[in-house]
C-alpha positions in Angstrom: 32.4 53.0 -53.7 30.0 50.1 -53.1 28.6 49.1 -49.7 30.4 46.1 -48.3 28.0 43.3 -47.2 28.0 40.1 -45.3 25.5 37.2 -45.2 23.7 36.7 -41.9 24.0 33.0 -40.8 20.5 33.1 -39.2 18.5 34.8 -41.8 20.5 34.2 -44.9 20.2 37.9 -45.9 22.9 40.3 -46.9 23.7 42.9 -44.3 25.8 46.0 -44.5 29.1 46.0 -42.8 30.0 48.9 -40.5 32.6 51.2 -42.2 36.1 51.1 -40.8 37.2 53.8 -38.4 39.1 55.6 -41.2 35.9 56.2 -43.1 33.9 57.2 -40.0 36.6 59.7 -39.1 36.0 61.4 -42.5 33.0 63.3 -41.1 35.0 64.5 -38.1 37.8 65.8 -40.4 35.2 67.5 -42.6 33.7 69.2 -39.5 37.1 70.4 -38.4 37.9 71.7 -41.8 34.6 73.5 -42.0 35.1 75.2 -38.7 38.6 76.2 -39.7 37.4 77.7 -43.0 34.6 79.6 -41.3 36.9 80.9 -38.6 39.5 82.1 -41.2 36.7 83.8 -43.2 35.4 85.5 -40.1 38.9 86.7 -39.2 39.3 88.1 -42.8 36.0 90.0 -42.4 37.0 91.2 -39.0 40.2 92.7 -40.4 38.7 94.1 -43.6 35.6 95.9 -42.2 36.3 99.3 -40.6 35.1 99.9 -37.1 31.7 101.6 -36.8 32.1 104.8 -34.9 28.9 105.4 -33.0 27.7 108.8 -31.9 27.2 109.1 -28.2 23.5 108.6 -27.4 21.4 111.5 -25.9 21.1 111.7 -22.1 18.6 109.1 -20.7 15.2 110.5 -19.8 14.6 111.1 -16.1 10.8 110.6 -16.2 8.4 108.2 -17.8 6.8 111.0 -19.8 9.4 113.5 -21.1 8.2 116.5 -23.2 11.3 118.4 -24.5 9.3 120.2 -27.2 6.4 121.6 -25.1 3.9 119.6 -27.1 1.5 119.2 -24.2 0.7 121.0 -20.9 2.9 120.4 -17.8 -0.2 119.1 -16.0 -0.9 116.5 -18.7 2.8 115.4 -18.7 2.8 115.0 -14.9 -0.4 113.0 -15.0 0.8 110.6 -17.7 4.1 110.2 -15.9 2.4 108.9 -12.8 -0.1 106.8 -14.8 2.4 104.8 -16.8 5.0 104.2 -14.1 2.5 102.1 -12.0 1.9 99.7 -14.9 3.3 96.2 -14.0 3.2 95.0 -17.6 5.9 97.2 -19.1 8.3 100.0 -18.4 6.7 102.5 -20.7 8.6 105.8 -21.5 7.5 108.6 -23.8 10.0 111.0 -25.2 9.0 114.1 -27.2 11.7 116.0 -29.2 11.4 119.0 -31.5 13.6 117.3 -34.2 15.5 114.0 -34.5 19.2 114.4 -33.6 20.2 112.0 -36.4 19.4 111.7 -40.1 17.7 108.3 -39.7 14.9 108.3 -37.1 14.8 104.5 -36.8 18.5 104.2 -36.3 18.5 106.9 -33.7 15.5 105.5 -31.7 16.9 102.0 -31.7 20.4 103.2 -30.6 18.9 105.4 -27.9 16.6 102.7 -26.6 19.5 100.2 -26.3 21.7 102.8 -24.6 19.0 103.8 -22.1 18.2 100.1 -21.3 14.5 100.8 -20.6 12.8 97.7 -19.1 12.8 95.6 -16.0 15.6 93.1 -15.3 15.0 89.7 -16.8 11.7 90.7 -18.5 13.0 92.9 -21.3 9.6 94.6 -21.3 10.6 98.2 -22.3 8.5 100.4 -24.5 9.5 103.8 -25.8 7.2 106.1 -27.7 9.3 108.7 -29.6 7.6 111.8 -31.0 9.4 114.4 -33.3 7.2 117.5 -33.5 8.6 119.4 -36.4 9.0 116.2 -38.5 5.5 115.0 -37.7 6.9 111.6 -37.0 6.4 109.1 -34.2 8.1 105.8 -33.5 7.2 103.1 -31.0 10.2 101.0 -30.0 9.4 97.5 -28.5 11.9 95.5 -26.5 12.5 91.8 -27.1 10.3 90.6 -24.3 7.2 92.3 -25.7 7.7 91.6 -29.4 5.2 88.7 -29.4 2.7 90.7 -27.3 2.9 94.0 -29.1 3.7 93.1 -32.7 4.8 95.4 -35.5 1.3 95.4 -36.9 -0.2 96.2 -33.5 2.2 99.1 -33.1 1.4 100.5 -36.5 -2.3 100.1 -36.0 -2.3 102.1 -32.7 0.0 104.8 -34.1 -1.9 105.2 -37.4 -5.6 104.6 -36.3 -5.6 106.1 -32.8 -2.8 108.6 -32.3 -2.2 110.0 -35.8 -5.8 111.2 -36.5 -5.8 113.3 -33.2 -2.3 114.7 -33.9 -3.4 115.7 -37.5 -6.1 117.8 -35.9 -3.7 119.3 -33.4 -5.2 117.4 -30.4 -1.9 116.1 -29.0 -3.1 115.4 -25.6 -6.2 113.5 -26.8 -4.0 111.4 -29.2 -1.5 110.6 -26.5 -4.1 109.8 -23.9 -6.0 107.4 -26.3 -2.8 105.9 -27.7 -1.1 105.2 -24.3 -4.3 103.7 -23.0 -4.6 101.4 -26.1 -1.0 100.2 -25.7 -1.5 99.4 -22.0 -4.9 97.7 -22.7 -3.2 95.5 -25.4 -0.5 94.5 -22.9 -3.1 93.7 -20.1 -5.2 91.6 -22.5 -2.2 89.6 -23.6 -1.1 89.1 -19.9 -4.6 87.8 -19.0 -4.4 85.3 -21.9 -1.0 84.0 -20.8 -1.9 83.9 -17.1 -3.3 80.4 -17.3 -0.4 79.0 -19.3 2.7 77.5 -17.8 6.1 78.3 -19.1 7.7 75.5 -21.1 10.9 74.8 -22.9 9.0 74.7 -26.2 7.6 78.2 -25.7 11.1 79.4 -24.7 12.5 77.9 -27.9 9.8 79.3 -30.1 10.2 82.8 -28.6 13.9 82.6 -29.1 13.6 81.5 -32.7 11.1 84.3 -33.3 13.7 86.8 -32.0 16.6 85.4 -34.0 16.5 88.2 -36.6 16.6 90.8 -33.9 19.4 89.0 -32.0 21.4 88.7 -35.3 21.1 92.5 -35.9 22.3 93.2 -32.4 25.2 90.7 -32.8 26.2 92.3 -36.1 26.2 95.7 -34.5 28.3 94.4 -31.7 30.7 92.9 -34.2 31.1 96.2 -36.1 31.7 98.1 -32.8 34.4 95.7 -31.5 38.1 96.0 -31.9 40.0 93.5 -34.1 40.7 91.1 -31.1 37.0 91.1 -30.1 35.9 90.5 -33.7 38.3 87.5 -34.1 37.0 86.0 -30.8 33.4 86.4 -32.0 34.3 84.9 -35.4 35.8 81.8 -33.8 32.9 81.4 -31.4 30.4 81.7 -34.3 32.4 79.2 -36.4 32.4 76.5 -33.8 28.7 76.8 -33.2 28.1 76.8 -37.0 30.2 73.7 -37.3 28.3 71.9 -34.6 25.0 72.9 -36.0 25.8 71.6 -39.5 27.2 68.4 -38.0 23.7 67.8 -36.8 21.9 69.1 -39.8 23.7 66.8 -42.3 22.7 63.5 -40.7 19.2 64.8 -40.2 18.8 65.7 -43.9 20.3 62.4 -44.9 17.8 60.6 -42.7 14.7 62.4 -44.1 14.1 59.7 -46.8 14.2 57.0 -44.2 11.6 58.8 -42.1 9.4 59.5 -45.2 9.6 55.9 -46.4 9.1 54.4 -43.0 5.4 53.3 -43.6 6.3 51.7 -46.9 9.3 49.9 -45.6 7.3 48.6 -42.6 4.7 47.3 -45.0 7.4 45.6 -47.2 9.5 44.4 -44.3 10.4 40.7 -44.8 10.8 40.3 -41.0 7.2 41.4 -40.4 5.9 39.3 -43.3 7.7 36.1 -42.1 7.0 36.5 -38.4 5.9 33.2 -36.7 3.9 33.2 -33.5 6.1 30.5 -32.0 9.2 32.5 -32.7 7.7 35.6 -31.1 6.5 33.6 -28.1 10.0 32.3 -27.6 11.7 35.8 -28.0 9.3 37.5 -25.7 9.4 34.8 -23.0 10.2 36.5 -19.6 13.5 34.6 -19.2 14.7 35.2 -22.7 13.4 38.8 -22.9 15.3 40.0 -19.9 18.5 38.1 -20.9 18.7 40.0 -24.2 16.4 42.2 -26.4 14.3 40.3 -28.9 16.2 39.9 -32.1 13.1 40.9 -34.1 13.6 44.5 -33.0 17.0 44.5 -34.7 15.8 42.8 -37.8 12.9 45.3 -38.2 15.4 48.2 -37.6 17.5 46.9 -40.4 14.5 46.6 -42.7 13.5 50.2 -42.2 17.1 51.5 -42.1 16.7 52.4 -38.4 20.4 53.3 -38.1 19.9 56.3 -40.4 16.9 57.4 -38.5 18.7 57.1 -35.2 21.6 59.3 -36.6 19.0 61.7 -37.8 17.4 61.9 -34.3 20.8 62.4 -32.7 21.4 65.2 -35.2 18.1 66.9 -34.4 18.8 66.7 -30.7 22.3 68.2 -31.4 20.7 71.1 -33.4 18.1 71.8 -30.7 20.7 71.7 -28.0 23.1 74.1 -29.9 20.3 76.5 -30.7 19.1 76.6 -27.1 22.7 77.2 -25.8 23.2 79.8 -28.5 20.0 81.6 -27.7 20.9 81.6 -24.0 24.4 82.8 -24.7 23.2 85.6 -27.1 20.7 86.7 -24.5 23.5 87.1 -22.0 25.7 88.8 -24.5 23.2 91.4 -25.6 22.0 91.9 -22.0 18.8 90.9 -20.3 17.7 94.4 -19.5 15.9 96.6 -22.0 17.3 95.4 -25.2 15.7 96.5 -28.5 16.2 95.0 -31.9 14.2 97.4 -34.1 10.7 96.0 -33.5 7.9 98.5 -33.5 6.6 101.0 -36.1 7.2 104.4 -37.5 4.3 106.6 -38.6 4.1 110.1 -40.1 1.0 112.3 -39.4 0.0 115.0 -41.7 -1.6 118.1 -40.2 -4.9 119.2 -41.6 
């Protein structure tokens, strides 16, 4: 279907005619159909997948340092319990078992961490060091609020290079002493770096995007644990947001050529090439300027296909808004206290 055009009486150039309302409503109908299809697909998945039956988590630890396997002396455990509880950077808990209660250590530790909700309200700054004596395995679980401070690589480095060598020699107290100190030092150093920075929407957005994989895992686990009614509600909610997101993504993608070709189109613009000083002086005269915007702006916008770029900008704003709302909503849904998404590291030490 060709683009209808009309001839401008002032410039003599052909200009596109705005599509009728029927054509413009095509995008709205496509959006509604997309939402409906996604919602139906989500409902089908909700009905088809069996409910995931979760084992009840173990009882929450009552201390910051909990040695259920007699790995260290009671005096050492009491000293570490007092030391870590006064740290303002994180709520740091150590739990030592003889063996893992489940087949998968990582699944058990993540499930237990989320059930215990270790961390301070609003900060999500929980840390849990799990140690399984007979399996020679340790796991550091890091809550959402500390994932950018104590990365998976940092966690693995501390476990492998500081704690594991001492454990391999049977020096459990020395390994725990050095490892806990290294973790707290890492948190303190990161806090000192951030102390001079102000919080901003950009940092919040970047942090939220960084945590999207973890949030997605939590949302999927919630979906599997819900009854059919809850799954259908989550499916409809996700479909609406997906539809809004793509309704912004499509015009943004369509506008990319206009943004990329902007310098070339400005250079080739007939309006800019044929500008006359007298005409500009007349359009920007105070009386004329405040009565109506200078027509040269509209002419240049047509030359560079400014309407497409404007729709692309609106689409980008829509995407950012939806993502921010979604991140906020997901944070509320998964809880703001001590939530863990699987960040951290698992290391096995081998006795000498």
